C-alpha positions as CSV (number, residue, x, y, z in Angstrom):
1,M,-0.1,0.1,0.0
2,Q,0.9,3.7,-1.1
3,L,0.1,6.6,0.9
4,R,0.9,10.2,0.3
5,Y,2.4,12.3,3.2
6,A,3.2,15.7,3.8
7,V,5.2,17.7,6.4
8,V,3.8,20.9,7.9
9,D,5.9,23.8,9.6
10,V,2.8,25.0,11.9
11,F,3.3,28.4,13.5
12,A,6.3,29.2,11.7
13,E,7.1,32.2,10.2
14,A,9.6,30.7,8.0
15,P,10.6,26.8,7.0
16,L,11.8,25.0,10.7
17,Q,10.5,27.0,12.7
18,G,7.1,26.0,14.7
19,N,6.1,22.4,15.2
20,P,6.2,19.9,12.3
21,A,2.9,18.0,11.8
22,A,2.8,15.0,9.4
23,I,-0.5,14.8,7.4
24,V,-1.2,11.6,5.8
25,F,-4.0,11.6,3.3
26,D,-6.6,9.3,2.2
27,A,-5.9,6.7,4.5
28,D,-9.3,5.6,4.6
29,A,-7.7,1.9,4.7
30,L,-5.5,2.1,7.6
31,D,-7.0,0.6,11.1
32,T,-6.1,2.3,14.4
33,A,-3.1,-0.3,15.4
34,R,-1.2,0.7,11.5
35,M,-1.9,4.7,12.2
36,Q,-0.4,4.3,15.5
37,S,2.5,2.3,14.3
38,I,2.6,5.1,11.0
39,A,2.9,8.0,13.6
40,R,5.2,6.1,16.1
41,E,7.9,6.0,12.6
42,F,7.3,9.8,11.9
43,N,7.6,10.7,15.8
44,L,6.5,14.1,15.5
45,S,4.5,15.3,18.3
46,E,1.1,14.7,16.3
47,T,0.4,13.4,13.0
48,A,-3.3,13.5,11.3
49,F,-4.6,10.9,8.8
50,I,-7.3,12.3,6.8
51,L,-10.0,9.9,6.1
52,K,-13.5,11.0,4.3
53,P,-15.9,12.4,6.3
54,Q,-19.2,10.8,8.1
55,D,-21.2,13.1,6.4
56,P,-20.6,15.1,3.4
57,A,-21.3,18.5,4.4
58,H,-17.7,18.2,6.3
59,I,-14.4,18.3,4.8
60,A,-13.1,15.3,6.4
61,H,-13.0,12.6,9.3
62,V,-9.5,13.5,11.1
63,R,-8.1,11.0,13.7
64,L,-4.7,12.6,15.5
65,F,-1.7,10.2,17.3
66,T,1.0,11.2,19.3
67,P,4.2,8.7,18.9
68,G,2.4,6.9,22.1
69,S,-1.7,7.2,21.6
70,E,-4.5,8.5,19.9
71,V,-5.5,12.1,21.2
72,P,-9.8,13.2,20.8
73,F,-7.9,16.9,19.8
74,A,-5.1,18.7,19.1
75,G,-4.5,22.0,17.5
76,H,-1.3,22.5,15.2
77,P,-1.9,19.2,13.3
78,N,-5.4,20.5,12.5
79,I,-3.9,23.7,11.3
80,G,-1.4,22.0,9.5
81,A,-4.1,19.4,7.7
82,A,-6.1,22.4,6.5
83,F,-3.0,23.9,5.2
84,A,-1.9,21.1,3.3
85,L,-5.5,20.0,2.1
86,A,-5.6,23.5,0.8
87,N,-2.4,22.7,-1.1
88,D,-3.4,19.3,-2.1
89,R,-6.9,19.6,-3.9
90,P,-9.9,22.4,-4.6
91,L,-11.6,22.4,-1.9
92,R,-15.2,24.1,-1.7
93,G,-13.9,27.3,0.3
94,D,-12.3,28.5,3.2
95,D,-14.5,27.7,6.1
96,L,-13.8,23.9,6.9
97,V,-15.0,21.2,9.2
98,F,-13.1,18.3,10.7
99,E,-15.1,15.3,11.8
100,E,-13.0,14.3,15.4
101,K,-12.8,12.7,18.9
102,A,-13.6,15.7,21.1
103,G,-16.5,17.3,18.3
104,L,-16.4,19.0,15.2
105,V,-13.2,21.3,14.8
106,R,-14.4,24.3,12.5
107,L,-11.3,26.2,10.8
108,R,-10.7,29.2,8.3
109,L,-8.0,29.5,5.5
110,D,-5.9,32.3,6.2
111,R,-4.8,33.6,2.5
112,N,-2.8,36.2,0.5
113,G,-5.0,36.4,-2.8
114,E,-4.7,32.9,-3.8
115,R,-2.0,31.9,-1.5
116,V,-2.7,30.1,1.7
117,L,-0.3,31.4,4.7
118,G,-2.4,29.2,7.2
119,A,-5.3,28.6,9.5
120,S,-7.5,29.5,12.3
121,L,-9.6,26.7,14.8
122,T,-12.3,26.7,16.6
123,A,-11.8,24.6,19.9
124,P,-15.0,22.4,20.0
125,Q,-15.6,22.7,23.3
126,T,-16.0,25.5,25.8
127,V,-13.6,25.8,28.5
128,S,-13.4,23.5,31.7
129,T,-11.6,23.0,35.0
130,Q,-10.1,20.6,37.1
131,E,-8.3,21.1,40.7
132,A,-4.3,20.5,40.4
133,P,-1.6,19.0,42.7
134,D,-0.6,21.9,45.2
135,V,2.6,24.7,44.6
136,A,5.1,22.1,45.9
137,A,4.6,18.8,44.4
138,V,4.4,21.4,41.0
139,A,7.3,22.7,41.7
140,A,9.1,19.3,42.3
141,A,7.5,17.8,39.3
142,L,9.2,20.6,37.7
143,S,12.4,21.1,39.4
144,L,11.7,24.8,40.1
145,Q,11.5,26.2,43.4
146,Q,7.8,27.2,44.8
147,T,8.6,31.0,44.5
148,E,9.0,30.3,41.3
149,I,5.6,29.4,40.8
150,V,3.3,32.3,40.4
151,A,-0.1,31.5,42.2
152,T,-2.3,35.5,41.8
153,T,-3.7,35.0,38.7
154,H,-4.1,31.0,39.4
155,Q,-3.0,28.4,41.3
156,P,-2.4,25.6,39.0
157,I,-4.9,24.2,37.4
158,T,-6.5,21.9,34.8
159,A,-7.8,22.7,32.0
160,S,-9.1,22.2,28.8
161,V,-11.3,22.4,25.3
162,G,-11.1,19.4,24.1
163,L,-7.3,18.0,25.5
164,E,-6.2,18.6,29.0
165,F,-3.1,20.4,30.1
166,M,-2.6,21.6,33.6
167,F,-1.4,25.6,33.8
168,V,1.7,26.7,35.3
169,E,2.5,30.8,35.4
170,V,5.9,31.2,36.3
171,R,7.8,34.2,37.8
172,D,10.3,34.5,34.7
173,V,11.9,33.7,31.7
174,A,14.4,32.5,33.7
175,A,12.5,30.3,35.7
176,L,11.2,29.4,32.7
177,G,14.1,27.9,30.7
178,K,15.3,25.8,33.6
179,A,11.7,23.9,34.4
180,R,12.9,20.2,33.9
181,S,10.4,17.2,33.9
182,H,11.5,15.5,37.2
183,L,9.9,11.9,36.3
184,P,9.5,10.5,40.6
185,A,8.0,13.5,41.3
186,F,5.8,13.8,38.1
187,D,4.6,9.9,38.6
188,L,3.3,11.3,41.9
189,I,0.8,14.0,40.2
190,R,0.2,12.1,37.2
191,D,-1.0,9.3,39.7
192,S,-2.6,11.3,42.2
193,H,-4.1,13.5,39.2
194,R,-3.7,12.0,35.6
195,I,-1.4,14.9,35.0
196,E,0.4,14.0,31.5
197,G,1.3,17.4,30.0
198,V,2.1,21.4,31.9
199,H,1.8,24.0,29.7
200,L,4.3,26.1,32.1
201,Y,4.4,30.3,30.8
202,V,5.0,33.8,31.7
203,K,2.7,36.3,30.9
204,W,3.2,40.2,30.4
205,P,-0.5,42.5,30.5
206,R,-1.4,43.7,26.8
207,E,-4.5,46.4,26.7
208,D,-6.1,43.8,24.6
209,G,-5.0,40.5,26.9
210,A,-1.7,38.6,27.7
211,R,1.7,37.9,25.7
212,I,3.6,35.2,27.0
213,Q,6.5,33.3,26.6
214,A,5.8,29.1,27.0
215,R,6.3,25.8,27.1
216,N,4.9,22.7,27.1
217,L,6.4,19.7,28.8
218,S,5.0,16.2,28.1
219,P,7.2,13.4,29.4
220,Y,5.3,10.6,29.0
221,D,4.1,11.0,25.2
222,G,7.7,9.9,23.7
223,I,8.6,13.3,22.3
224,G,9.5,15.2,26.0
225,E,9.0,18.8,24.9
226,D,6.6,20.5,22.5
227,P,7.7,23.3,20.4
228,A,4.3,24.6,20.1
229,T,0.8,23.6,21.7
230,G,-2.1,24.7,19.9
231,S,-4.7,22.9,22.0
232,A,-2.8,24.1,25.4
233,T,-3.2,28.0,23.7
234,A,-6.6,27.7,22.9
235,S,-7.3,26.2,27.0
236,L,-4.9,29.2,28.3
237,T,-6.8,32.2,26.4
238,A,-10.3,30.9,27.3
239,L,-9.1,30.2,30.6
240,L,-7.6,33.9,31.3
241,A,-10.5,35.4,29.9
242,Q,-12.4,33.2,32.2
243,L,-10.3,35.2,35.2
244,D,-10.2,38.1,33.7
245,P,-12.4,40.6,36.1
246,R,-14.6,42.4,33.0
247,T,-17.8,40.6,32.3
248,D,-17.5,41.5,28.6
249,C,-14.2,41.5,26.8
250,D,-12.3,40.4,23.7
251,F,-9.3,38.6,25.2
252,H,-6.2,38.2,22.9
253,L,-3.2,36.0,23.5
254,E,-0.2,36.7,21.9
255,A,2.0,33.4,22.4
256,H,5.5,32.7,21.6
257,Q,6.7,28.7,22.5
258,G,9.7,27.3,21.2
259,I,12.2,29.5,21.7
260,E,14.2,27.4,24.1
261,M,14.3,24.4,21.3
262,G,15.8,26.6,18.8
263,R,12.0,26.1,16.6
264,P,10.0,29.9,17.7
265,S,7.0,29.7,17.1
266,L,4.0,32.5,17.1
267,L,0.5,31.5,18.4
268,R,-2.5,33.6,18.2
269,G,-5.5,33.1,20.9
270,Y,-8.9,35.0,20.8
271,A,-11.2,34.3,23.3
272,E,-15.0,36.6,23.4
273,K,-16.6,37.1,27.1
274,R,-20.6,38.2,27.2
275,N,-22.0,38.2,30.5
276,G,-19.6,36.3,32.2
277,Q,-19.5,33.3,29.9
278,V,-16.5,32.3,27.6
279,A,-17.5,31.0,23.8
280,P,-14.8,28.2,22.4
281,P,-12.0,30.2,22.0
282,R,-10.1,30.3,18.5
283,I,-6.2,30.1,17.2
284,S,-4.7,31.0,14.8
285,G,-1.1,30.5,12.8
286,R,0.8,30.5,9.5
287,C,2.5,27.3,7.9
288,V,5.3,26.2,5.8
289,S,5.1,22.9,4.1
290,V,8.8,21.7,4.5
291,M,8.7,17.6,2.6
292,Q,6.2,15.3,0.5
293,G,6.7,11.8,0.0
294,V,4.9,8.5,0.1
295,L,4.6,6.0,2.7
296,T,4.8,2.6,1.5
297,I,3.7,0.2,4.1
């Protein structure tokens, strides 16, 4: 069997920046085990498999895999898949709907004339939160001092708009850079609170929201650290909008990630808050095609 694929750098302003995603086209003949093996072969943070939609009104049914497991939703492979599809075949328009385990994911292509630059994505769910481990346990898991964790905006907290992460604000860029997964302590918070990934960030205020520099540590997914995490950025955008004291606001998040890895990434988030209620957030970013080929399996 031969299948075409593309590798796209997502949330990238130039090649070899951002977060690479593998997109496997026309993958309907593959079963789950074979998809997982292919994702392990690519060994990227996520691989997207494009299948025929169950509802012909939608563009595709999309399944997403890390090297270790299938996930119900993710940001960068969805944006990468929209970009790759637009460059691979004629589409009915710039508004796309993907069917996924977390629900329907709506995207819009970003163009400059006929050229597709990237896409924006609306998360499939509103933000939900759960209690996370205390500061002492989190600091130990991240090889940080308790004083390097900021708990004024929020305590360490778990949030999701389709894929769950723990969010931790840290004191400064120095603390962000020195954070490391300490597995014995990380195992403890995984066992107590089912923590699989941590999104750390430093925050600076903006008139319309916030600017952050972030890192995403996921020691159990076979990758370790992600250079750009769209699903976490979407969740954090909605979380910070929810915590904003204003009842009504248009909250914008400018997120820089991957700097410590040598893969600078730029992600933009937006959340609309009305009467204290935050709608499903939107994220956007640019993409660059870096590879195309054929899988022979």
